[in-house]
Structure formats: structure tokens, C-alpha cells
N, C-alpha and C positions, 0 to 999 in steps of 0.2 A: 630313895635308896635305889642303887643301880640294879637292873635285872641281870641275873646270871646268864641270860641268853643274849645280852647285848653284845654287838660286835665291837663295841668301844672299850678301850682300856684306859685307865687313869691311875692316879696315885693310890686309890682305894684297892687296886688290884695288885699292882707291882710298884716298887720304889721308882721315883722319877729317874734316878740314875740308870736303872736297868731298862726303863722304857726308852730313854734317849740312846742307850747303847744298842738296843734292838733296832732302833730307827737307823742308826749309823751302819748297822750290819745289813740294812736293806730288808729287814723282816717286818717292819712297821712303817706306817706313814702318819703324818700329823692330820688330825681333824679338829681344828680349833685348839682347845687345851686338852684334847684327848688323843688317842692313837687307835689305829685299826690295822689289822694284819694285811700285808700285801695280798691283793687278790679280792679283798672286800670291795663290792661295788661302791664307788665314790659318787654319790648322788645327793639330791636335796634331802631325802629322808635321813641319810646318815648325818649330814650337816645339821639338820634340825634336831636330831637326837643329841648331838654334841652341844647345841645351843641350850637345850633345856637342862643340861647338867650344870650350867653356869648362870642361869637366870630363874627367877621365881616362875612357877608353872602357870600363873595367871596372867603373865605379861604377854604382849604381842611383839614379836620380833619385827623391828622396822629399820629404816635407814641402812647403815652398813651391814648390820646383822642379817637383815632380810636380803640384801643384795648378795651376800655370801651364800646364804641358803639357796637362793635361786640359781647360783652358779655364775653370776656376772662379776664377781669379785674373787680374787685368788685367796684371800685370807680374811678372817673376821677382824673387827675392831678389837682393841685391847680390852675394852669393857663391853659387855653385851649392850647393844642399843635397843631400847624397848619403848613401847607405848604403854602407858598405865591406863587401864580401864577406868571409867568414871567412878565406879563403885569403890575403887581403891585410892582415889585421889585424896590427899590430905593425910594419908596413913602410911605413905611410903617415903622412906629416907634411907638410902643405901649407897655407900660409896662403891659398891660392887657392880652397879649397873649405871649406864648412861640413860636416864629416864626422861621422857617428855610426856606432856599431857596434850593429846590431840583427840578429836572426835573422829572415830572411824565408822563409816557406813558398813552395813552388812556385806556389801559387794566389794569392799576394799580389803578384806582379809580372806585368807585361804588356809586350810589345815594341811600341813605337810608333816607326815609322820606324827610325832607327839606334840608338835608346836603349832601355834597360831601365828601366821606370818602375813605381813601386808602384801598385797598382790604386786606383781611386777609394775603395773601402771602406777599404783599408789606409791610404791617405793621410788619410782623414777620421779614423780612429782615432789616427794619429800626431799630427794637429793638435789633436784633442780632449785628448790626453794631455800636450801640451807644457806645460812650466812657464811662468809669467808671466801677464800679463793676457790675458783672453779677451774680445775686444770684439765688437761687433755685426758688424763686417766679417768676422771669423773665423767667427762663427756662420752668416752668410750663405754663406760659402765652404764650410763643412762641409755645409750644407743642399744646396748644389749638387752636392757630391761624393756625398752619399747618394742624390740623385736619379739620378745617373749609374749608381750601383750598384744601383738599384731596391731600396733598403733604407729602410724608414721609421724614424723616431726611436724609436717604441715597440719595433720589432723589434730595433733595435740595442741598446737598453737591456736587452732580454731576453737577447740574445746575451752581453752583457758580464756579466750576472749568472750565466748558466749556465756560462760559461767565463772566469773571472777572468784578467786579464793585468795586467802592470805598468801603472800609471796608470789602471786601470779605474774606481776610485772617483772620480778627478778627471774622467774622461771622462763618467761617468754624471751627475755633478753639473752638468755643462755642457749636457747634453742638453735640459733645459727651456728654456734660453736659445735653443738651436737651433730648438726647436719653435715658439717665439714669433716667429721671424723670418719675415716674409712671403716666400715663395719665388716671386718673379716672374720668375725666369730672369736677373736682372741679375748681371753679373760684378762682384764687389766690387773696389774699388781699394784694396788693402791698402797702407798707407804703408810705404815702406822708405827708408833713407838712400840718397843718390845712389850709383850704381855708379861704379867707377873710370873707365869710359868717359865717363860724363856729366861727371865732374869734369875729365877731360882736355879735353873739348870746350869748357869754360868758360875755359880758360887762353888 
């Protein structure tokens, strides 16, 4: 249940049409599938609070969701991307989250606001190891995560070589692309399909 002191607004507070109208009027801004008043500090804690409204509280935000919470991605994925803890595996089946089963060490997660999130370094490793096309937007995003982790591209390459992990070869092969991306502090706008909330607002 949403706290009455929460700075976030959603359809439990006001109808979606009114929320989108207030956004068009410049009174609100989007925070994932929620909204906040203009002037509300837009930081990791606010994005983490929006994340927990759309994902089970025992999940760990990872991959795109973690990158968004850390501030290296402009918008969250259409479905929350989460890591399922070992104790919950085999009992989770939901079309409302993009779940994966990975083992996370204690130093690979951090608490941000109400959410447990993979650290910038672990998030960068997950994105580097993900199958599929690796575009310049992803390279810029990983560069930002490595900056937050205070880890350079060469250092990460050495770590991957010294302690191989699943997807290490793929990750190392992408590091030269990450190194070539100018790191100007820009948050990449990674393209995603429209979220269910956006689709609903168009009807």
C-alpha cells in the first residue's frame, strides 16, 4: 500500500487522464509508471520508490531497472528487470516482471531507498554479458556505471581475465566499444517499447 507521505502519484491517487494532463501542464514529471510534482528531487531514492511500486518487494532490481535507478539510463524498461533470490526460485511466475536467476554476492547489491539494487559494477557486468545487439547507447550506459563504480575499462578487463565468470568473453569483447564512447556524463536514452501505462494513456 502506498504511503500517504510518498512524493509519488499514480492511478491509486488520481485518474491516469488527470495525471497525464497535469504532466502536460508542467506540474508533474514521469518517474517510471508514477509521477512526481515539479520541484521534487529526482534522484536514485525517488526512482527506487517508483520501482518497488511495480515489482515484488523481495526482488533485486538489476540490469535496466538498476541502471535507471542509478541514473545512467533515462527511462526504465517496460517491465521491471529483477533478480530472484535463491529462496524464491521455483515459486515465481509473473508476466509483470522480467526475472532472472543469478547468484549475487553480498557486495554486489546496495540498498537505495526502499529497494535492493545491484551495484553499478555488477549492473555494468550484467549489461556487458547480456545477449543481443550491443549498441552505442548501451556502451555509454556501461561507461557511466563504471564511472560510478570508480572502475576503469582496463581494470575491468583485468578483473574479468583474472576471475572468469559466465559471459566474461562476451563482456571483454565489448569493452573496446565502451572505451571508445566519449564519457561526457550524458544519460543515454535507451529505446524501449512503450510501457502498459503509456499504451493505456493513448486510448
